[in-house]
N, CA, C and O atoms as a DFTB+ gen file, in Angstrom:
540 C
 N C O
     1  1     -88.320      85.641       7.256
     2  2     -87.139      84.861       6.961
     3  2     -86.228      85.678       6.052
     4  3     -86.707      86.415       5.191
     5  1     -84.928      85.550       6.241
     6  2     -83.993      86.274       5.389
     7  2     -82.946      85.315       4.838
     8  3     -82.663      84.269       5.422
     9  1     -82.381      85.699       3.701
    10  2     -81.468      84.831       2.966
    11  2     -80.230      85.612       2.541
    12  3     -80.297      86.816       2.294
    13  1     -79.106      84.916       2.458
    14  2     -77.947      85.484       1.784
    15  2     -78.232      85.404       0.289
    16  3     -79.201      84.770      -0.127
    17  1     -77.406      86.033      -0.504
    18  2     -77.652      86.016      -1.947
    19  2     -77.576      84.591      -2.504
    20  3     -78.343      84.233      -3.398
    21  1     -76.660      83.781      -1.981
    22  2     -76.553      82.394      -2.425
    23  2     -77.781      81.574      -2.069
    24  3     -78.278      80.797      -2.885
    25  1     -78.268      81.751      -0.844
    26  2     -79.477      81.047      -0.418
    27  2     -80.678      81.492      -1.250
    28  3     -81.503      80.677      -1.665
    29  1     -80.756      82.795      -1.482
    30  2     -81.851      83.353      -2.282
    31  2     -81.843      82.762      -3.685
    32  3     -82.869      82.296      -4.180
    33  1     -80.673      82.785      -4.319
    34  2     -80.550      82.259      -5.682
    35  2     -80.931      80.781      -5.722
    36  3     -81.622      80.336      -6.639
    37  1     -80.484      80.033      -4.734
    38  2     -80.796      78.606      -4.676
    39  2     -82.302      78.379      -4.545
    40  3     -82.866      77.532      -5.237
    41  1     -82.933      79.113      -3.681
    42  2     -84.388      78.946      -3.484
    43  2     -85.176      79.394      -4.710
    44  3     -86.214      78.815      -5.031
    45  1     -84.690      80.412      -5.385
    46  2     -85.381      80.921      -6.574
    47  2     -85.036      80.111      -7.827
    48  3     -85.617      80.315      -8.893
    49  1     -84.080      79.190      -7.677
    50  2     -83.634      78.337      -8.784
    51  2     -83.041      79.149      -9.927
    52  3     -83.322      78.910     -11.102
    53  1     -82.211      80.120      -9.546
    54  2     -81.480      80.928     -10.518
    55  2     -80.050      81.094     -10.004
    56  3     -79.738      80.683      -8.886
    57  1     -79.202      81.681     -10.802
    58  2     -77.825      81.902     -10.397
    59  2     -77.651      83.195      -9.612
    60  3     -78.469      84.110      -9.703
    61  1     -76.583      83.253      -8.848
    62  2     -76.264      84.454      -8.073
    63  2     -76.070      85.645      -9.009
    64  3     -76.516      86.754      -8.711
    65  1     -75.410      85.416     -10.128
    66  2     -75.187      86.512     -11.082
    67  2     -76.501      87.017     -11.671
    68  3     -76.623      88.196     -12.006
    69  1     -77.468      86.140     -11.795
    70  2     -78.792      86.562     -12.268
    71  2     -79.437      87.486     -11.246
    72  3     -80.048      88.490     -11.612
    73  1     -79.303      87.151      -9.970
    74  2     -79.834      88.025      -8.915
    75  2     -79.184      89.399      -9.024
    76  3     -79.868      90.421      -8.971
    77  1     -77.889      89.419      -9.174
    78  2     -77.169      90.701      -9.287
    79  2     -77.602      91.472     -10.533
    80  3     -77.754      92.694     -10.499
    81  1     -77.796      90.749     -11.623
    82  2     -78.246      91.390     -12.857
    83  2     -79.624      92.028     -12.658
    84  3     -79.850      93.163     -13.078
    85  1     -80.531      91.308     -12.025
    86  2     -81.863      91.855     -11.768
    87  2     -81.803      93.067     -10.845
    88  3     -82.616      93.983     -10.966
    89  1     -80.849      93.074      -9.931
    90  2     -80.649      94.261      -9.092
    91  2     -80.220      95.446      -9.948
    92  3     -80.758      96.545      -9.818
    93  1     -79.246      95.211     -10.823
    94  2     -78.754      96.297     -11.688
    95  2     -79.858      96.812     -12.612
    96  3     -79.917      98.005     -12.910
    97  1     -80.723      95.916     -13.060
    98  2     -81.826      96.293     -13.958
    99  2     -82.983      96.952     -13.214
   100  3     -83.884      97.514     -13.837
   101  1     -82.961      96.888     -11.903
   102  2     -84.033      97.483     -11.125
   103  2     -85.265      96.597     -10.980
   104  3     -86.326      97.070     -10.572
   105  1     -85.132      95.320     -11.309
   106  2     -86.270      94.404     -11.158
   107  2     -86.477      94.006      -9.702
   108  3     -87.600      93.729      -9.280
   109  1     -85.404      93.981      -8.948
   110  2     -85.500      93.724      -7.506
   111  2     -84.653      94.763      -6.778
   112  3     -83.708      95.322      -7.334
   113  1     -85.012      95.002      -5.538
   114  2     -84.250      95.943      -4.718
   115  2     -83.015      95.261      -4.156
   116  3     -83.024      94.068      -3.854
   117  1     -81.958      96.041      -4.024
   118  2     -80.728      95.544      -3.414
   119  2     -80.731      95.980      -1.959
   120  3     -80.771      97.177      -1.673
   121  1     -80.690      95.029      -1.036
   122  2     -80.699      95.409       0.376
   123  2     -79.414      96.135       0.767
   124  3     -78.365      95.954       0.149
   125  1     -79.520      96.936       1.776
   126  2     -78.364      97.664       2.290
   127  2     -77.432      96.653       2.954
   128  3     -77.871      95.757       3.673
   129  1     -76.146      96.818       2.696
   130  2     -75.165      95.922       3.310
   131  2     -74.830      96.454       4.701
   132  3     -74.468      97.621       4.853
   133  1     -74.949      95.601       5.711
   134  2     -74.601      96.053       7.062
   135  2     -73.090      96.277       7.180
   136  3     -72.319      95.805       6.345
   137  1     -72.681      96.998       8.222
   138  2     -71.251      97.257       8.429
   139  2     -70.466      95.950       8.492
   140  3     -69.347      95.849       7.989
   141  1     -71.071      94.976       9.111
   142  2     -70.444      93.663       9.220
   143  2     -71.434      92.603       8.731
   144  3     -72.617      92.625       9.072
   145  1     -70.929      91.699       7.944
   146  2     -71.799      90.620       7.497
   147  2     -72.234      90.771       6.047
   148  3     -71.631      91.502       5.262
   149  1     -73.283      90.066       5.729
   150  2     -73.779      89.985       4.357
   151  2     -75.136      90.657       4.232
   152  3     -75.877      90.810       5.203
   153  1     -75.434      91.055       2.990
   154  2     -76.781      91.552       2.721
   155  2     -77.776      90.434       2.990
   156  3     -77.485      89.260       2.762
   157  1     -78.929      90.803       3.465
   158  2     -79.988      89.829       3.715
   159  2     -81.195      90.185       2.856
   160  3     -81.649      91.329       2.831
   161  1     -81.698      89.185       2.161
   162  2     -82.841      89.345       1.275
   163  2     -84.062      88.731       1.943
   164  3     -83.990      87.653       2.532
   165  1     -85.171      89.431       1.843
   166  2     -86.400      88.957       2.456
   167  2     -87.203      88.037       1.554
   168  3     -86.881      87.847       0.381
   169  1     -88.241      87.480       2.121
   170  2     -89.136      86.578       1.393
   171  2     -89.825      87.296       0.230
   172  3     -90.155      86.670      -0.777
   173  1     -90.043      88.609       0.366
   174  2     -90.666      89.366      -0.718
   175  2     -89.795      89.353      -1.976
   176  3     -90.315      89.277      -3.089
   177  1     -88.484      89.427      -1.805
   178  2     -87.572      89.378      -2.955
   179  2     -87.597      87.976      -3.566
   180  3     -87.577      87.827      -4.787
   181  1     -87.642      86.958      -2.721
   182  2     -87.744      85.588      -3.230
   183  2     -89.002      85.422      -4.072
   184  3     -88.947      84.854      -5.162
   185  1     -90.123      85.908      -3.581
   186  2     -91.375      85.799      -4.331
   187  2     -91.290      86.562      -5.653
   188  3     -91.807      86.106      -6.672
   189  1     -90.649      87.699      -5.631
   190  2     -90.489      88.487      -6.855
   191  2     -89.622      87.730      -7.867
   192  3     -89.930      87.704      -9.059
   193  1     -88.549      87.120      -7.390
   194  2     -87.687      86.342      -8.283
   195  2     -88.426      85.140      -8.857
   196  3     -88.251      84.806     -10.029
   197  1     -89.231      84.503      -8.060
   198  2     -90.022      83.375      -8.552
   199  2     -91.029      83.839      -9.600
   200  3     -91.265      83.146     -10.590
   201  1     -91.617      85.003      -9.383
   202  2     -92.538      85.591     -10.361
   203  2     -91.787      85.829     -11.678
   204  3     -92.281      85.479     -12.750
   205  1     -90.600      86.423     -11.591
   206  2     -89.810      86.726     -12.791
   207  2     -89.467      85.431     -13.531
   208  3     -89.597      85.357     -14.753
   209  1     -89.031      84.419     -12.792
   210  2     -88.661      83.143     -13.414
   211  2     -89.852      82.509     -14.114
   212  3     -89.722      82.006     -15.230
   213  1     -91.005      82.531     -13.472
   214  2     -92.207      81.944     -14.083
   215  2     -92.634      82.735     -15.315
   216  3     -93.014      82.149     -16.329
   217  1     -92.575      84.058     -15.232
   218  2     -92.940      84.890     -16.378
   219  2     -91.988      84.642     -17.545
   220  3     -92.419      84.579     -18.697
   221  1     -90.699      84.501     -17.253
   222  2     -89.724      84.200     -18.312
   223  2     -90.028      82.850     -18.944
   224  3     -89.877      82.688     -20.155
   225  1     -90.452      81.882     -18.143
   226  2     -90.758      80.556     -18.689
   227  2     -91.960      80.605     -19.627
   228  3     -92.122      79.731     -20.478
   229  1     -92.801      81.625     -19.475
   230  2     -93.941      81.818     -20.380
   231  2     -93.577      82.670     -21.596
   232  3     -94.430      82.966     -22.433
   233  1     -92.309      83.058     -21.684
   234  2     -91.842      83.786     -22.851
   235  2     -91.812      85.291     -22.706
   236  3     -91.496      85.993     -23.666
   237  1     -92.132      85.803     -21.538
   238  2     -92.103      87.251     -21.352
   239  2     -90.657      87.731     -21.272
   240  3     -89.810      87.090     -20.650
   241  1     -90.392      88.861     -21.906
   242  2     -89.077      89.491     -21.848
   243  2     -89.009      90.346     -20.591
   244  3     -90.034      90.672     -19.993
   245  1     -87.796      90.705     -20.198
   246  2     -87.626      91.458     -18.956
   247  2     -88.370      92.787     -18.967
   248  3     -88.903      93.203     -17.938
   249  1     -88.413      93.456     -20.110
   250  2     -89.167      94.720     -20.181
   251  2     -90.657      94.483     -19.934
   252  3     -91.319      95.283     -19.273
   253  1     -91.174      93.384     -20.470
   254  2     -92.583      93.045     -20.250
   255  2     -92.811      92.662     -18.785
   256  3     -93.830      93.015     -18.191
   257  1     -91.863      91.945     -18.223
   258  2     -91.971      91.547     -16.820
   259  2     -91.945      92.776     -15.917
   260  3     -92.664      92.841     -14.919
   261  1     -91.120      93.736     -16.274
   262  2     -91.058      94.981     -15.500
   263  2     -92.441      95.632     -15.427
   264  3     -92.850      96.114     -14.371
   265  1     -93.148      95.642     -16.539
   266  2     -94.506      96.206     -16.565
   267  2     -95.439      95.355     -15.711
   268  3     -96.223      95.886     -14.925
   269  1     -95.355      94.035     -15.867
   270  2     -96.214      93.142     -15.080
   271  2     -96.004      93.344     -13.586
   272  3     -96.954      93.272     -12.806
   273  1     -94.767      93.594     -13.192
   274  2     -94.470      93.797     -11.777
   275  2     -95.083      95.083     -11.219
   276  3     -95.267      95.213     -10.009
   277  1     -95.397      96.027     -12.102
   278  2     -96.010      97.275     -11.627
   279  2     -97.521      97.141     -11.473
   280  3     -98.170      97.982     -10.852
   281  1     -98.073      96.072     -12.048
   282  2     -99.511      95.864     -11.995
   283  2     -99.860      94.978     -10.812
   284  3     -99.017      94.229     -10.319
   285  1    -101.089      95.064     -10.363
   286  2    -101.517      94.173      -9.294
   287  2    -102.758      93.413      -9.735
   288  3    -103.221      93.563     -10.866
   289  1    -103.283      92.609      -8.845
   290  2    -104.415      91.742      -9.187
   291  2    -105.653      92.527      -9.603
   292  3    -106.517      91.987     -10.295
   293  1    -105.755      93.778      -9.198
   294  2    -106.905      94.599      -9.557
   295  2    -106.847      95.131     -10.979
   296  3    -107.800      95.748     -11.454
   297  1    -105.740      94.896     -11.653
   298  2    -105.570      95.385     -13.026
   299  2    -105.545      94.218     -14.009
   300  3    -104.708      94.162     -14.909
   301  1    -106.458      93.311     -13.822
   302  2    -106.489      92.082     -14.612
   303  2    -106.633      92.367     -16.111
   304  3    -106.042      91.661     -16.929
   305  1    -107.402      93.381     -16.478
   306  2    -107.578      93.686     -17.901
   307  2    -106.260      94.095     -18.547
   308  3    -105.989      93.722     -19.688
   309  1    -105.433      94.864     -17.825
   310  2    -104.122      95.260     -18.351
   311  2    -103.213      94.044     -18.509
   312  3    -102.514      93.903     -19.513
   313  1    -103.233      93.175     -17.512
   314  2    -102.433      91.955     -17.564
   315  2    -102.915      91.070     -18.703
   316  3    -102.106      90.476     -19.417
   317  1    -104.222      90.979     -18.875
   318  2    -104.791      90.166     -19.951
   319  2    -104.339      90.688     -21.311
   320  3    -104.021      89.896     -22.198
   321  1    -104.307      91.992     -21.486
   322  2    -103.863      92.577     -22.754
   323  2    -102.402      92.231     -23.034
   324  3    -102.049      91.887     -24.162
   325  1    -101.568      92.320     -22.025
   326  2    -100.155      91.965     -22.189
   327  2    -100.026      90.493     -22.556
   328  3     -99.251      90.139     -23.445
   329  1    -100.782      89.635     -21.875
   330  2    -100.746      88.203     -22.166
   331  2    -101.277      87.920     -23.574
   332  3    -100.748      87.051     -24.267
   333  1    -102.306      88.637     -23.998
   334  2    -102.854      88.453     -25.342
   335  2    -101.816      88.825     -26.394
   336  3    -101.666      88.120     -27.392
   337  1    -101.103      89.919     -26.182
   338  2    -100.044      90.314     -27.109
   339  2     -98.952      89.247     -27.175
   340  3     -98.445      88.940     -28.254
   341  1     -98.591      88.682     -26.024
   342  2     -97.570      87.632     -25.986
   343  2     -98.062      86.404     -26.746
   344  3     -97.298      85.790     -27.490
   345  1     -99.326      86.044     -26.567
   346  2     -99.899      84.898     -27.266
   347  2     -99.855      85.105     -28.781
   348  3     -99.548      84.172     -29.524
   349  1    -100.154      86.306     -29.238
   350  2    -100.091      86.599     -30.675
   351  2     -98.662      86.468     -31.193
   352  3     -98.449      85.963     -32.295
   353  1     -97.682      86.919     -30.410
   354  2     -96.271      86.763     -30.795
   355  2     -95.901      85.289     -30.896
   356  3     -95.222      84.879     -31.837
   357  1     -96.344      84.498     -29.934
   358  2     -96.058      83.060     -29.928
   359  2     -96.681      82.402     -31.152
   360  3     -96.051      81.563     -31.796
   361  1     -97.902      82.773     -31.471
   362  2     -98.568      82.180     -32.650
   363  2     -97.844      82.546     -33.940
   364  3     -97.735      81.717     -34.844
   365  1     -97.348      83.782     -34.034
   366  2     -96.566      84.172     -35.225
   367  2     -95.289      83.337     -35.312
   368  3     -94.918      82.866     -36.386
   369  1     -94.626      83.161     -34.175
   370  2     -93.399      82.363     -34.160
   371  2     -93.692      80.917     -34.542
   372  3     -92.917      80.293     -35.268
   373  1     -94.806      80.389     -34.055
   374  2     -95.185      79.019     -34.418
   375  2     -95.394      78.891     -35.923
   376  3     -94.969      77.907     -36.530
   377  1     -96.041      79.869     -36.520
   378  2     -96.240      79.858     -37.964
   379  2     -94.915      79.888     -38.703
   380  3     -94.716      79.158     -39.674
   381  1     -94.001      80.747     -38.229
   382  2     -92.668      80.809     -38.838
   383  2     -91.941      79.476     -38.700
   384  3     -91.305      79.009     -39.644
   385  1     -92.039      78.869     -37.523
   386  2     -91.382      77.584     -37.295
   387  2     -91.997      76.478     -38.151
   388  3     -91.285      75.591     -38.620
   389  1     -93.308      76.526     -38.355
   390  2     -93.958      75.512     -39.200
   391  2     -93.514      75.672     -40.654
   392  3     -93.297      74.676     -41.344
   393  1     -93.376      76.912     -41.125
   394  2     -92.876      77.136     -42.486
   395  2     -91.438      76.641     -42.615
   396  3     -91.073      76.032     -43.621
   397  1     -90.632      76.903     -41.602
   398  2     -89.252      76.443     -41.591
   399  2     -89.192      74.914     -41.576
   400  3     -88.370      74.314     -42.268
   401  1     -90.055      74.297     -40.794
   402  2     -90.126      72.840     -40.734
   403  2     -90.451      72.268     -42.116
   404  3     -89.831      71.297     -42.549
   405  1     -91.414      72.867     -42.801
   406  2     -91.788      72.396     -44.133
   407  2     -90.653      72.539     -45.129
   408  3     -90.404      71.634     -45.926
   409  1     -89.967      73.664     -45.088
   410  2     -88.854      73.892     -46.006
   411  2     -87.730      72.888     -45.750
   412  3     -87.182      72.323     -46.696
   413  1     -87.387      72.663     -44.500
   414  2     -86.332      71.702     -44.179
   415  2     -86.750      70.284     -44.547
   416  3     -85.941      69.508     -45.055
   417  1     -87.988      69.952     -44.296
   418  2     -88.501      68.634     -44.647
   419  2     -88.393      68.405     -46.157
   420  3     -87.972      67.334     -46.594
   421  1     -88.771      69.404     -46.948
   422  2     -88.675      69.286     -48.405
   423  2     -87.229      69.123     -48.853
   424  3     -86.945      68.317     -49.739
   425  1     -86.320      69.871     -48.257
   426  2     -84.911      69.755     -48.630
   427  2     -84.364      68.365     -48.304
   428  3     -83.627      67.777     -49.096
   429  1     -84.727      67.854     -47.145
   430  2     -84.255      66.523     -46.751
   431  2     -84.825      65.459     -47.686
   432  3     -84.126      64.509     -48.040
   433  1     -86.087      65.608     -48.087
   434  2     -86.691      64.653     -49.028
   435  2     -85.987      64.720     -50.375
   436  3     -85.737      63.685     -50.992
   437  1     -85.662      65.933     -50.845
   438  2     -84.927      66.067     -52.110
   439  2     -83.590      65.347     -52.030
   440  3     -83.169      64.674     -52.971
   441  1     -82.946      65.499     -50.909
   442  2     -81.640      64.869     -50.717
   443  2     -81.773      63.346     -50.747
   444  3     -80.955      62.658     -51.357
   445  1     -82.796      62.831     -50.094
   446  2     -83.005      61.380     -50.035
   447  2     -83.399      60.809     -51.393
   448  3     -83.124      59.642     -51.672
   449  1     -84.048      61.623     -52.252
   450  2     -84.535      61.149     -53.544
   451  2     -83.564      61.408     -54.688
   452  3     -83.883      61.124     -55.843
   453  1     -82.407      61.933     -54.390
   454  2     -81.478      62.267     -55.479
   455  2     -81.054      61.009     -56.214
   456  3     -80.892      59.942     -55.621
   457  1     -80.877      61.161     -57.518
   458  2     -80.545      60.007     -58.359
   459  2     -79.066      59.949     -58.695
   460  3     -78.549      58.884     -59.032
   461  1     -78.391      61.059     -58.609
   462  2     -76.958      61.042     -58.900
   463  2     -76.167      61.219     -57.605
   464  3     -76.688      61.695     -56.596
   465  1     -74.924      60.833     -57.660
   466  2     -74.071      60.933     -56.474
   467  2     -73.312      62.259     -56.443
   468  3     -72.509      62.498     -55.541
   469  1     -73.565      63.108     -57.415
   470  2     -72.854      64.383     -57.494
   471  2     -73.749      65.476     -56.945
   472  3     -74.924      65.570     -57.300
   473  1     -73.198      66.281     -56.098
   474  2     -73.927      67.421     -55.564
   475  2     -74.862      67.042     -54.429
   476  3     -75.193      65.876     -54.211
   477  1     -75.258      68.052     -53.740
   478  2     -76.175      67.886     -52.617
   479  2     -77.313      68.887     -52.795
   480  3     -77.071      70.093     -52.831
   481  1     -78.544      68.406     -52.906
   482  2     -79.675      69.306     -53.116
   483  2     -79.806      70.399     -52.037
   484  3     -80.239      71.513     -52.331
   485  1     -79.437      70.079     -50.817
   486  2     -79.538      71.079     -49.744
   487  2     -78.531      72.204     -49.986
   488  3     -78.881      73.383     -49.926
   489  1     -77.290      71.834     -50.258
   490  2     -76.261      72.841     -50.531
   491  2     -76.608      73.625     -51.787
   492  3     -76.460      74.847     -51.816
   493  1     -77.064      72.939     -52.819
   494  2     -77.425      73.618     -54.068
   495  2     -78.551      74.628     -53.835
   496  3     -78.519      75.732     -54.379
   497  1     -79.533      74.254     -53.038
   498  2     -80.642      75.165     -52.738
   499  2     -80.146      76.378     -51.966
   500  3     -80.566      77.507     -52.224
   501  1     -79.259      76.139     -51.028
   502  2     -78.720      77.262     -50.247
   503  2     -77.877      78.195     -51.110
   504  3     -77.866      79.407     -50.896
   505  1     -77.177      77.631     -52.078
   506  2     -76.354      78.446     -52.966
   507  2     -77.183      79.223     -53.980
   508  3     -76.753      80.280     -54.443
   509  1     -78.379      78.713     -54.339
   510  2     -79.247      79.377     -55.316
   511  2     -79.597      80.787     -54.886
   512  3     -79.607      81.691     -55.721
   513  1     -79.873      80.998     -53.662
   514  2     -80.255      82.339     -53.185
   515  2     -79.075      82.955     -52.449
   516  3     -79.183      83.370     -51.295
   517  1     -77.960      83.002     -53.140
   518  2     -76.727      83.506     -52.549
   519  2     -76.723      85.028     -52.573
   520  3     -76.009      85.649     -53.361
   521  1     -77.532      85.619     -51.696
   522  2     -77.549      87.075     -51.578
   523  2     -77.472      87.450     -50.120
   524  3     -77.693      86.616     -49.242
   525  1     -77.162      88.683     -49.866
   526  2     -77.018      89.151     -48.484
   527  2     -78.296      89.773     -47.938
   528  3     -78.295      90.297     -46.824
   529  1     -79.372      89.727     -48.692
   530  2     -80.592      90.416     -48.256
   531  2     -81.187      89.824     -46.998
   532  3     -81.847      90.542     -46.247
   533  1     -80.979      88.528     -46.733
   534  2     -81.549      87.898     -45.547
   535  2     -80.542      87.765     -44.417
   536  3     -80.847      87.176     -43.379
   537  1     -79.370      88.294     -44.604
   538  2     -78.340      88.145     -43.570
   539  2     -78.604      89.006     -42.375
   540  3     -77.827      88.993     -41.420
């Protein structure tokens, strides 16, 4: 089965510009354009795009996906290592998000418990560390 770029994008549940971007990045091959008519994409390209979309949904970046695309089912240990590294990154991000959640929760509680109508504890806290080191 073959598809135009619009049909391909629709089936892969991505935009046409995304297909073109992946072509430019070398993640998928660009079919030769016939003298007359439109480029036709095969089912193999559709499957590759679906693989890329699913990998992105798991948090893999395009560079990581590029590596995954070079591996096959016989290289499960290599794929497992890449997935393990991604899991460690996700866990670090979760820890950062939990710390951020706690800090915001504390600021909101300070704001709710304020006794005077002057000033805002959240703004005051943000102004306390008025430096460019974290910018």
